[in-house]
C-alpha positions as CSV (number, residue, x, y, z in Angstrom):
1,X,67.0,-19.9,-52.6
2,X,63.9,-20.2,-50.4
3,X,60.6,-18.7,-51.0
4,X,58.8,-17.3,-47.7
5,X,55.3,-17.1,-48.3
6,X,53.0,-15.1,-45.7
7,X,49.9,-15.2,-44.4
8,X,47.3,-16.4,-41.7
9,X,47.7,-20.2,-40.9
10,X,44.1,-22.2,-39.7
11,X,44.8,-21.7,-36.4
12,X,45.0,-17.6,-36.2
13,X,41.7,-17.9,-38.0
14,X,40.3,-19.9,-35.9
15,X,41.0,-17.6,-32.8
16,X,40.2,-14.2,-34.6
17,X,36.8,-16.0,-35.5
18,X,36.6,-17.5,-31.9
19,X,37.4,-13.7,-30.2
20,X,34.7,-12.2,-32.4
21,X,31.9,-14.2,-31.8
22,X,32.8,-14.0,-28.0
23,X,32.5,-9.9,-28.5
24,X,29.0,-10.8,-30.9
25,X,27.5,-13.0,-28.3
26,X,28.6,-10.4,-25.3
27,X,26.9,-7.7,-27.0
28,X,24.0,-9.4,-27.7
29,X,23.1,-10.4,-24.5
30,X,23.7,-6.7,-23.1
31,X,21.0,-5.6,-25.7
32,X,19.0,-8.2,-24.4
33,X,19.3,-8.0,-21.2
34,X,18.5,-3.9,-21.6
35,X,16.1,-4.6,-23.4
36,X,14.5,-7.2,-21.0
37,X,15.1,-4.6,-18.2
38,X,13.4,-2.2,-19.8
39,X,10.0,-4.0,-20.0
40,X,10.2,-4.8,-16.8
41,X,11.0,-1.7,-15.6
42,X,7.9,-0.3,-17.5
43,X,5.5,-2.8,-16.0
44,X,6.5,-2.0,-12.3
45,X,5.7,1.1,-12.9
46,X,2.2,0.6,-14.9
47,X,1.8,-1.7,-11.3
48,X,2.6,1.1,-9.1
49,X,0.1,3.3,-10.9
50,X,-2.8,0.3,-11.3
51,X,-2.0,-0.2,-7.6
52,X,-2.0,3.8,-6.7
53,X,-5.1,4.6,-8.8
54,X,-6.9,1.2,-6.6
55,X,-6.8,3.3,-3.8
56,X,-8.0,6.5,-5.1
57,X,-10.6,4.7,-6.0
58,X,-11.3,3.4,-3.1
59,X,-11.1,7.1,-1.4
60,X,-14.0,8.5,-3.4
61,X,-16.1,5.1,-2.9
62,X,-15.3,6.4,0.5
63,X,-15.4,10.0,0.3
64,X,-20.1,9.1,-0.9
65,X,-20.1,7.2,1.7
66,X,-18.2,5.4,4.2
67,X,-20.3,2.7,5.0
68,X,-19.9,1.7,1.4
69,X,-16.4,0.3,2.5
70,X,-17.2,-3.1,3.6
71,X,-14.6,-5.5,4.8
72,X,-12.9,-8.0,2.6
73,X,-11.3,-8.6,-0.6
74,X,-12.8,-6.6,-3.7
75,X,-12.0,-5.3,-7.3
76,X,-12.9,-2.1,-8.9
77,X,-15.6,-1.6,-12.0
78,X,-17.2,1.4,-12.7
79,X,-20.6,2.0,-12.9
80,X,-22.7,5.0,-13.8
81,X,-19.1,6.9,-14.3
82,X,-18.4,6.2,-10.3
83,X,-16.3,3.4,-9.0
84,X,-17.6,0.6,-7.4
85,X,-16.0,-2.3,-5.4
86,X,-17.0,-5.4,-7.7
87,X,-16.3,-9.3,-7.2
88,X,-12.8,-10.2,-5.7
89,X,-10.4,-8.6,-8.0
90,X,-9.9,-7.3,-11.2
91,X,-7.9,-7.2,-14.5
92,X,-6.2,-4.9,-16.7
93,X,-3.9,-6.2,-19.4
94,X,-1.5,-8.8,-18.0
95,X,-2.3,-7.1,-14.3
96,X,-4.6,-8.6,-11.4
97,X,-5.5,-6.0,-9.0
98,X,-7.2,-7.2,-5.5
99,X,-7.9,-4.6,-2.9
100,X,-8.4,-5.8,0.6
101,X,-10.5,-3.9,3.1
102,X,-10.1,-4.3,6.8
103,X,-11.7,-2.5,9.7
104,X,-9.3,-1.3,12.1
105,X,-12.0,0.3,14.3
106,X,-15.8,1.9,14.0
107,X,-14.4,5.2,11.9
108,X,-11.0,4.1,10.0
109,X,-10.1,1.1,7.5
110,X,-7.0,-0.2,6.6
111,X,-7.1,-0.7,2.8
112,X,-4.4,-3.0,1.2
113,X,-3.6,-2.6,-2.9
114,X,-2.2,-5.4,-4.8
115,X,-1.1,-5.4,-8.3
116,X,0.4,-8.9,-9.5
117,X,1.6,-9.9,-12.8
118,X,3.4,-12.5,-14.7
119,X,6.9,-11.0,-15.6
120,X,7.8,-14.0,-17.2
121,X,7.0,-17.5,-17.4
122,X,9.4,-18.3,-13.9
123,X,9.3,-14.9,-12.4
124,X,5.7,-12.7,-10.8
125,X,5.8,-9.0,-10.2
126,X,3.9,-7.6,-7.0
127,X,3.0,-4.3,-6.2
128,X,1.7,-3.9,-2.7
129,X,0.6,-0.1,-1.2
130,X,-1.4,0.6,2.0
131,X,-3.3,3.6,3.8
132,X,-5.5,4.0,6.0
133,X,-9.3,5.9,5.6
134,X,-11.0,7.5,7.9
135,X,-14.9,8.8,8.4
136,X,-14.5,12.0,8.0
137,X,-17.6,13.0,7.5
138,X,-18.5,12.1,11.0
139,X,-19.4,14.6,13.1
140,X,-17.3,14.8,16.3
141,X,-18.2,16.2,19.7
142,X,-17.1,19.8,20.3
143,X,-15.7,20.0,24.0
144,X,-12.8,18.5,25.7
145,X,-12.7,15.6,28.8
146,X,-11.9,18.9,31.3
147,X,-15.5,19.8,30.2
148,X,-17.4,16.6,30.0
149,X,-15.8,15.9,33.8
150,X,-16.9,19.4,35.2
151,X,-20.5,18.7,33.2
152,X,-20.8,15.6,35.6
153,X,-20.8,18.1,38.5
154,X,-18.8,16.0,40.9
155,X,-15.4,16.6,38.9
156,X,-12.9,19.7,38.6
157,X,-11.1,18.5,36.0
158,X,-10.5,15.7,33.6
159,X,-7.1,13.7,32.4
160,X,-6.8,11.5,29.5
161,X,-4.9,8.3,30.3
162,X,-4.4,4.9,27.9
163,X,-6.5,2.7,29.8
164,X,-8.8,2.6,33.0
165,X,-5.4,0.5,34.6
166,X,-3.9,4.0,34.5
167,X,-6.8,5.7,36.2
168,X,-6.7,3.6,39.1
169,X,-2.5,3.9,39.0
170,X,-3.2,7.9,39.5
171,X,-6.1,7.5,42.0
172,X,-8.8,9.1,39.3
173,X,-12.1,7.5,38.3
174,X,-12.5,6.4,35.2
175,X,-16.0,7.6,32.8
176,X,-16.7,5.9,29.4
177,X,-18.2,8.8,28.6
178,X,-15.5,10.8,28.3
179,X,-13.5,8.9,26.0
180,X,-14.3,10.5,22.6
181,X,-12.2,13.8,23.7
182,X,-9.3,11.6,24.4
183,X,-7.0,10.6,21.5
184,X,-4.0,9.7,20.4
185,X,-1.1,6.8,19.3
186,X,-2.7,3.9,17.6
187,X,-6.0,3.6,19.7
188,X,-7.8,6.3,21.1
189,X,-6.9,6.9,25.3
190,X,-9.9,6.5,27.5
191,X,-11.0,9.6,29.6
192,X,-10.6,9.4,33.5
193,X,-12.0,12.1,35.5
194,X,-10.0,13.3,38.7
195,X,-12.6,14.4,41.9
């Protein structure tokens, strides 16, 4: 009589343990990756908030006086419950914020708010926001190119052109004093007055 013994062989046990190990490693890897992604997206959201706060602070500084916006790299500080430009950058926790102010023309400034941080030892993050501020408090002349040209006495009307060369091309005479009445595009158009 032959006796049959049932059970797992050593190979089956090793195979089962290997498959279970792979499943556990995959689940742990997914959990770690998900947590890292959550932390990174939280850091990016906070950096975006700090960059936006920098632009709003510069807006408040501009509202106190357009001349307060000096060209160059700046950080922010609070003095007497007011935002002020201070140093070349400021730090909040792991984030470093730098504001770069550049003159576009006499009445406009470009402001770049750059926030950087170290996401991992091998990888850094950055958020950059840009906006333009104008000297909204500056008084602008009332009138038009037509009114200005007519006030010179010898012109019947005025026309806004992009540059004095266009005045010549259209048989017009360039009058620089009328430039303030013409706006358009990236730069103010020049005012060309027709006789």
